[in-house]
GULUM-915925 format. One line per 8 residues: number of its first residue (from 1); for each residue x, y, z of C-alpha. Coordinates in Angstrom, 1 decimal. Layout:
// residues N
NUM) X:Y:Z  ...
***
This chain:
// residues 539
1) 10.8:-29.5:-13.4  10.0:-30.8:-16.8  6.6:-29.3:-16.7  8.0:-26.0:-15.5  10.4:-26.0:-18.4  7.6:-26.5:-21.0  5.5:-23.9:-19.2  8.2:-21.3:-19.4
9) 8.8:-22.0:-23.1  5.2:-21.3:-23.8  5.3:-17.9:-22.3  8.6:-16.5:-23.7  6.9:-14.9:-26.6  4.7:-12.9:-24.3  7.6:-11.7:-22.2  9.6:-10.8:-25.2
17) 6.7:-8.6:-26.4  7.2:-6.2:-23.5  7.5:-2.5:-24.7  10.8:-2.5:-26.6  12.8:-0.8:-29.4  16.2:-1.7:-30.9  18.0:-0.1:-28.0  16.1:-2.1:-25.4
25) 17.4:-3.6:-23.3  20.7:-1.7:-23.0  21.4:-2.4:-19.3  20.6:-5.3:-16.9  16.9:-6.0:-16.1  15.8:-6.8:-12.6  12.9:-9.2:-12.0  11.8:-8.9:-8.4
33) 9.8:-11.9:-7.3  7.3:-11.4:-4.5  7.6:-14.9:-3.2  10.4:-16.8:-1.4  13.1:-18.9:-3.3  11.8:-22.2:-4.4  8.2:-21.1:-5.1  6.6:-21.3:-8.6
41) 7.2:-17.6:-9.4  10.7:-17.8:-8.3  11.4:-21.0:-10.3  9.7:-19.6:-13.5  11.8:-16.3:-13.2  15.0:-18.3:-12.9  14.2:-20.6:-15.7  13.3:-17.6:-18.0
49) 16.4:-15.6:-17.1  19.0:-17.5:-19.2  16.6:-17.7:-22.2  15.8:-14.0:-22.1  19.6:-13.3:-21.8  20.2:-15.2:-25.0  17.2:-13.5:-26.8  18.4:-10.1:-25.7
57) 22.0:-10.5:-27.0  23.6:-11.4:-23.7  21.9:-8.8:-21.5  22.0:-9.7:-17.8  18.7:-10.7:-16.0  18.8:-10.3:-12.3  16.2:-12.2:-10.2  15.8:-10.9:-6.7
65) 13.4:-12.3:-4.1  11.6:-9.9:-1.9  8.9:-11.8:0.0  6.8:-10.5:2.8  3.4:-9.0:3.4  1.8:-11.2:0.7  3.8:-9.5:-1.9  3.2:-5.9:-0.8
73) 7.0:-5.4:-0.1  7.9:-6.3:-3.7  5.0:-4.4:-5.2  6.0:-1.3:-3.2  9.6:-1.4:-4.5  8.5:-2.0:-8.1  5.9:0.8:-7.9  8.6:3.3:-7.0
81) 10.9:2.2:-9.7  11.4:4.2:-13.0  8.8:2.9:-15.4  11.5:2.2:-18.1  11.1:-1.7:-18.3  14.2:-2.4:-16.3  12.5:-3.2:-13.0  9.6:-5.7:-13.2
89) 7.6:-7.7:-10.7  6.9:-11.5:-11.0  4.0:-12.3:-8.6  1.3:-14.8:-8.0  -2.3:-13.7:-8.4  -3.1:-13.1:-4.7  -0.8:-9.9:-4.7  -2.8:-8.4:-7.5
97) -6.3:-9.5:-6.7  -6.7:-9.9:-2.9  -4.2:-7.3:-1.6  -6.2:-4.2:-2.6  -9.1:-5.4:-0.5  -7.0:-6.7:2.4  -4.5:-3.9:2.6  -6.0:-0.4:1.8
105) -2.6:1.1:1.2  -1.4:-1.7:-1.0  1.0:-0.5:-3.8  -0.7:-2.9:-6.3  -2.9:-0.2:-7.7  0.3:1.6:-8.8  1.4:-1.2:-11.1  0.9:-1.7:-14.9
113) 0.1:-5.2:-16.1  2.4:-6.6:-18.8  1.4:-10.2:-19.3  -0.2:-13.2:-17.6  2.5:-15.8:-17.5  0.1:-18.7:-17.0  -2.0:-20.6:-14.5  -1.1:-23.4:-12.1
121) -3.2:-25.7:-10.0  -2.4:-26.7:-6.4  -1.9:-30.0:-4.8  -3.5:-31.3:-1.6  -0.8:-33.5:0.2  -0.7:-35.0:3.6  2.1:-36.3:6.0  2.4:-40.2:5.6
129) 1.9:-40.7:9.4  -1.6:-39.2:9.1  -2.6:-42.6:7.7  -4.7:-41.5:4.7  -4.0:-42.3:1.1  -6.9:-40.7:-0.8  -8.8:-37.4:-0.6  -12.1:-39.2:0.5
137) -10.1:-40.7:3.5  -8.8:-37.2:4.4  -12.3:-35.7:4.2  -13.7:-38.5:6.4  -10.9:-38.1:8.9  -11.5:-34.3:9.2  -15.2:-35.0:9.7  -14.5:-37.4:12.4
145) -12.3:-34.9:14.2  -13.8:-31.4:14.0  -11.4:-28.6:14.4  -8.5:-31.0:15.2  -6.9:-31.4:11.8  -4.5:-28.5:10.6  -3.9:-27.3:7.1  -0.7:-25.5:6.2
153) -0.9:-22.7:3.6  0.8:-19.4:2.7  -0.1:-15.8:3.5  -3.5:-14.4:4.1  -5.3:-13.8:0.8  -2.8:-15.8:-1.2  -4.3:-18.3:-3.7  -3.2:-21.4:-1.7
161) -4.9:-19.9:1.3  -8.1:-19.2:-0.7  -7.9:-22.7:-2.1  -7.9:-24.2:1.4  -10.7:-21.9:2.5  -12.8:-22.9:-0.5  -12.2:-26.6:0.2  -13.3:-26.1:3.7
169) -16.4:-24.3:2.6  -17.5:-26.4:-0.4  -16.8:-29.8:1.5  -18.4:-28.4:4.7  -15.4:-29.2:6.8  -14.1:-27.9:10.1  -10.3:-27.7:10.3  -7.7:-25.2:11.3
177) -5.7:-23.2:8.7  -2.2:-22.3:9.7  -0.5:-19.7:7.5  3.3:-19.7:6.7  5.7:-17.5:5.1  5.9:-19.1:1.7  4.9:-22.5:0.2  8.3:-24.1:1.2
185) 7.7:-23.3:4.8  4.2:-24.7:4.6  5.5:-27.9:3.0  8.3:-28.2:5.6  5.7:-27.8:8.4  3.7:-30.8:7.2  6.7:-32.9:6.3  8.1:-32.2:9.9
193) 4.6:-33.3:11.3  3.8:-29.9:12.8  0.7:-29.7:10.7  -1.4:-32.4:8.9  -1.8:-31.5:5.2  -0.9:-28.7:2.8  -2.3:-26.9:-0.3  0.5:-25.7:-2.5
201) 1.8:-25.9:-6.1  3.4:-29.2:-7.2  6.6:-27.4:-8.0  7.1:-26.3:-4.4  6.1:-29.7:-2.9  8.0:-31.8:-5.4  11.1:-32.3:-3.2  8.9:-33.4:-0.2
209) 6.8:-35.8:-2.4  9.9:-37.3:-4.1  11.5:-38.0:-0.8  8.4:-39.6:0.6  7.8:-37.0:3.3  4.5:-35.9:1.7  1.7:-38.0:0.0  -0.2:-36.2:-2.8
217) -4.0:-36.8:-2.8  -5.6:-34.5:-5.4  -5.0:-31.5:-7.6  -7.3:-28.4:-7.3  -7.6:-27.7:-11.0  -10.7:-28.4:-13.2  -8.7:-31.0:-15.1  -5.9:-33.5:-14.2
225) -2.4:-32.2:-14.4  -0.3:-33.5:-17.4  2.6:-33.8:-15.0  0.6:-36.1:-12.8  -2.1:-37.7:-14.9  -2.9:-40.4:-12.1  -3.7:-37.8:-9.5  -7.5:-37.0:-9.4
233) -8.9:-33.6:-9.1  -10.6:-32.6:-5.9  -14.0:-32.5:-7.8  -13.3:-36.1:-9.0  -12.3:-37.3:-5.5  -15.5:-36.2:-3.7  -16.1:-32.4:-3.8  -18.2:-31.8:-6.9
241) -17.8:-28.5:-8.7  -14.6:-27.6:-6.8  -11.9:-25.9:-8.9  -9.2:-23.5:-7.9  -6.3:-22.4:-10.1  -3.8:-19.7:-9.5  -2.0:-17.6:-12.0  1.3:-15.7:-12.2
249) 1.7:-12.3:-13.8  4.5:-10.0:-14.8  3.9:-6.3:-14.1  5.8:-3.1:-14.0  5.5:0.4:-12.5  2.5:2.4:-13.2  2.6:4.6:-16.4  1.7:7.2:-17.2
257) 1.2:8.6:-13.6  1.0:11.8:-11.6  3.0:12.2:-8.5  1.8:14.9:-6.2  4.9:15.1:-3.9  8.1:13.3:-2.7  6.2:10.9:-0.5  3.0:10.7:-2.5
265) 2.0:7.4:-4.3  1.6:7.6:-8.1  -1.9:8.3:-9.4  -3.0:6.8:-12.8  -3.6:9.2:-15.7  -6.1:8.3:-18.4  -4.9:8.7:-22.0  -6.7:10.6:-24.8
273) -7.4:13.5:-22.6  -5.9:16.7:-21.2  -4.5:17.0:-17.7  -3.7:20.2:-15.8  -0.2:19.9:-14.2  0.8:22.3:-11.4  4.1:23.4:-10.3  5.9:20.7:-8.2
281) 3.9:17.8:-9.5  5.7:15.1:-11.5  4.4:13.5:-14.7  6.0:10.1:-14.9  5.9:8.3:-18.2  7.6:4.9:-19.1  6.2:1.6:-20.3  3.2:1.9:-22.4
289) 0.8:-0.9:-22.4  0.0:-2.6:-25.7  2.0:-0.3:-27.9  5.6:0.6:-28.8  4.7:4.3:-29.2  2.9:7.0:-27.2  2.7:10.7:-27.7  2.8:13.6:-25.1
297) 1.6:17.0:-26.2  1.6:20.3:-24.2  -0.4:23.3:-24.7  1.5:25.7:-27.0  4.1:23.1:-27.8  7.8:22.9:-26.6  10.0:25.9:-27.1  12.6:24.1:-29.1
305) 14.2:25.1:-32.4  12.7:23.3:-35.4  15.0:21.3:-37.6  13.7:21.0:-41.3  10.3:22.1:-40.0  10.1:19.4:-37.2  10.8:18.9:-33.6  11.4:15.2:-34.0
313) 14.7:13.7:-33.0  16.8:11.6:-35.3  19.2:10.0:-32.9  21.3:8.2:-35.5  22.4:11.5:-37.0  22.2:13.4:-33.8  19.9:16.1:-35.1  16.5:17.6:-34.2
321) 14.5:17.5:-31.0  16.5:18.1:-27.8  20.2:18.3:-28.6  19.6:15.5:-31.2  19.4:12.8:-28.6  17.1:10.9:-26.2  16.0:12.6:-23.1  18.0:12.0:-19.9
329) 17.5:12.6:-16.2  17.9:16.4:-15.4  17.1:17.7:-18.9  14.9:20.9:-18.8  12.5:21.2:-21.7  11.4:24.8:-22.3  7.7:25.4:-23.1  6.4:27.8:-25.6
337) 3.7:29.0:-23.1  4.4:29.8:-19.5  0.9:28.6:-18.4  -2.1:26.8:-19.8  -5.0:28.9:-20.9  -8.1:28.9:-18.7  -10.9:26.5:-19.5  -12.1:22.9:-19.0
345) -10.1:19.8:-19.6  -11.0:18.0:-22.8  -11.1:14.4:-23.8  -11.6:12.3:-26.9  -15.3:11.6:-27.2  -14.8:8.0:-28.4  -11.7:5.9:-28.7  -10.3:6.1:-32.2
353) -10.3:2.9:-34.2  -7.3:2.3:-36.3  -8.6:-1.0:-37.6  -7.6:-4.6:-37.1  -6.9:-7.7:-39.2  -4.2:-8.0:-41.9  -2.1:-5.0:-42.8  -3.2:-3.9:-46.2
361) -0.6:-3.5:-48.9  -0.4:-2.4:-52.6  1.8:-4.6:-54.8  5.0:-3.2:-56.0  6.8:-1.4:-57.3  9.1:-4.5:-57.9  6.7:-7.4:-57.3  7.9:-8.9:-60.6
369) 11.2:-9.7:-58.9  9.4:-12.3:-56.9  8.0:-15.7:-58.1  4.3:-16.5:-57.9  5.1:-18.9:-55.1  7.1:-16.1:-53.3  4.1:-13.7:-53.6  1.7:-16.3:-52.3
377) 4.0:-17.0:-49.3  4.0:-13.3:-48.5  0.2:-13.0:-48.5  -0.7:-16.3:-47.0  1.9:-16.4:-44.1  2.1:-15.0:-40.7  5.1:-13.0:-39.7  6.5:-12.1:-36.3
385) 8.1:-8.7:-35.4  11.7:-9.3:-34.5  13.7:-7.5:-31.8  15.1:-5.4:-34.7  12.2:-2.8:-34.7  12.4:0.9:-34.4  11.5:4.2:-36.1  13.6:3.2:-39.2
393) 11.8:-0.1:-39.8  10.6:-3.4:-38.6  12.4:-6.6:-39.6  9.9:-9.6:-39.7  10.6:-13.3:-39.0  8.7:-16.1:-40.8  8.6:-18.0:-44.0  11.1:-16.9:-46.6
401) 9.8:-15.2:-49.8  11.3:-16.6:-53.1  12.7:-14.3:-55.7  12.0:-14.8:-59.3  15.7:-15.2:-60.1  18.5:-16.8:-58.0  20.0:-14.5:-55.4  23.5:-15.2:-56.7
409) 22.4:-14.0:-60.1  21.1:-10.6:-58.9  17.6:-11.6:-58.0  17.7:-9.6:-54.8  19.3:-6.4:-56.3  17.9:-3.4:-58.2  19.3:0.0:-59.2  18.8:2.1:-56.1
417) 15.5:4.0:-56.2  13.4:6.1:-53.7  11.7:4.5:-50.8  8.2:5.5:-49.6  6.9:5.1:-46.1  5.7:1.5:-45.6  7.9:0.1:-48.4  8.5:-3.6:-47.9
425) 12.1:-4.7:-48.9  13.0:-8.3:-49.3  16.9:-8.8:-49.3  18.5:-12.1:-50.3  17.6:-13.7:-47.0  14.0:-13.6:-48.2  12.5:-12.0:-45.1  10.5:-8.7:-45.3
433) 11.6:-5.4:-43.9  9.0:-2.7:-43.6  10.5:0.8:-43.7  9.0:3.6:-41.6  9.6:7.3:-40.6  13.3:7.3:-40.2  14.0:5.1:-43.2  16.8:5.8:-45.7
441) 15.8:7.8:-48.7  16.9:5.3:-51.4  17.7:1.6:-51.4  18.8:-1.3:-53.7  16.7:-4.2:-52.5  13.4:-5.1:-54.5  10.2:-4.0:-52.8  7.5:-6.6:-53.1
449) 4.7:-4.2:-51.7  4.0:-1.0:-49.9  1.8:-0.8:-46.8  -1.2:1.3:-47.4  -0.9:4.6:-45.5  -4.2:3.9:-43.7  -2.4:1.1:-41.8  0.9:2.8:-41.1
457) -0.2:4.0:-37.7  -1.1:0.5:-36.7  2.0:-1.0:-38.1  4.2:1.5:-36.2  2.8:0.4:-32.9  3.7:-3.2:-33.3  5.8:-4.7:-30.5  8.6:-7.3:-30.9
465) 7.0:-10.8:-30.6  3.7:-9.7:-32.1  2.5:-11.2:-35.4  1.0:-9.7:-38.5  -0.4:-10.8:-41.9  -0.6:-8.9:-45.2  -3.5:-8.6:-47.6  -3.3:-7.0:-51.1
473) -5.6:-4.2:-52.2  -5.6:-1.9:-55.1  -4.3:1.7:-55.3  -7.9:3.0:-55.6  -9.0:1.0:-52.4  -6.0:2.3:-50.6  -6.8:5.9:-51.5  -10.5:5.5:-50.5
481) -9.5:4.0:-47.1  -7.1:6.9:-46.4  -9.8:9.5:-47.3  -12.3:7.7:-44.9  -9.7:7.6:-42.1  -8.9:11.3:-42.6  -12.6:12.1:-42.4  -13.0:10.1:-39.2
489) -10.0:11.9:-37.7  -11.6:15.3:-38.3  -14.8:14.1:-36.8  -12.8:12.8:-33.7  -11.1:16.1:-33.3  -14.4:18.0:-33.6  -15.9:15.5:-31.1  -13.7:16.4:-28.1
497) -15.9:16.8:-24.9  -15.4:18.3:-21.5  -13.5:15.9:-19.2  -14.8:15.4:-15.8  -12.0:15.6:-13.1  -10.5:12.2:-12.2  -11.8:11.5:-8.7  -13.6:13.9:-6.5
505) -16.9:15.8:-7.5  -17.6:17.6:-10.7  -19.4:20.6:-9.2  -20.4:22.1:-12.5  -22.0:18.8:-13.5  -23.5:18.5:-10.1  -25.2:21.9:-10.2  -26.9:20.9:-13.6
513) -28.6:17.8:-12.1  -32.1:17.4:-10.7  -31.3:15.8:-7.4  -35.0:15.4:-6.2  -37.0:13.4:-8.7  -34.2:11.6:-10.5  -34.6:13.3:-13.9  -31.2:13.9:-15.6
521) -30.9:16.3:-18.5  -28.1:15.2:-20.8  -28.4:18.3:-23.0  -31.0:21.1:-23.4  -32.7:19.2:-26.1  -32.5:15.7:-24.8  -33.9:14.7:-21.5  -33.9:11.1:-20.3
529) -35.7:9.8:-17.1  -33.4:7.8:-14.9  -34.6:6.2:-11.6  -33.0:7.6:-8.6  -31.0:5.3:-6.2  -33.8:5.3:-3.6  -37.2:5.7:-5.4  -37.2:9.5:-5.5
537) -34.5:10.1:-2.9  -31.3:12.0:-3.5  -28.8:10.5:-5.8
***
């Protein structure tokens, strides 16, 4: 249990970086576990729950077990849920990796990855009455009794099952594999002397091992486990090169997705391209991977009244957009055009690069309100996005920035002045606040620097839990970088290309191909020879 506790603490930052804004979460979050109670995914979810509740201001975390069909039951339920971040799936690797091959109609393809929680090795353990105390002794016993020794594992295609199959293959053994509904059931089978040995995580087998009903022989990982340093690996104990480690992931419903009808499974939609939607189809958009922000545009725009020249919604004041509020179920958004114009679908020629590395800033306008040490701290430190992050601004956590004068003597106060996009205020607490699109127009805290406009798009997509650094540049450098970005944007817009239909056959493209001798003309002025799939046969 101690190892699991340390393991959970290590992944909290990844979980807290799920798509979020200041309002998230505003209702209970359900984590559906695709394994029975007492398994590693279940224990991890239940250990994480109270900590997430504390981080998210007391919000309830509900853990629900839905085992069966090697995780397909749980995956199916989550895939049908609204992709809003309130229904998540905690599952071992087999559900995501083996199921699509084993079960053609698996719902796993309709899920969006959020984060890998971590990896866990398995333990090879035997019943004491088997009379073996080391892995070499077990291997010798199996070889002396071909097909007479039984191994208990979990469902077909699960990682414990694959670990047992790999051991059988790598060590050239002949034993029977008996599958059970969950690791606890497999451990109970061996402890009750119905089977001979088991391959399962140490967390699941711990009660049996501590009570003396199972004897651990080896771990399947490439290295010894810190929780059991005296337990050798399978490779050390006589099967060179053997290594098998499972991992656990947190996933959510597929987004964005197209749903053809009431009983149809969601189909993934690529971003950075247009999609033709037909009457009766459903476009489902929810959690967005890797960003706090996404944009949905329709041909001709939405038929909504503009407020101050914009269709944006400012929910704090209840103005703009759709009735000045966030969208809700049942809302009808009028379109400016009744139908899309005829023509090919288009897509961005190349992904647009918004850059990486430190966020570039220009000093001021009140950098003199901070000590030399405070300015060094700001530039040399790493800051983490707090859960207080939305369109108004981002509050960062990290080392405090020292003001030039004591705070109680007005060191953190100025006469209120205007605030530009990306202005970085530092109140008396010494932590930076970067102000964004919905910022206030004036403020009375000193601003140590301003994020260069070239990096504002990258800044606005940061998620709670992610980190950032700042690097100072000159005004001239900031202007040059912005001009270059604008030029690249114009080239990207001009570089949109025809998008091939997702799935199926692009007949227009097919008719342009030479299907006999394997020569493909990419354009009228550029021909490239490509070998056909069968030495001159059809492609």
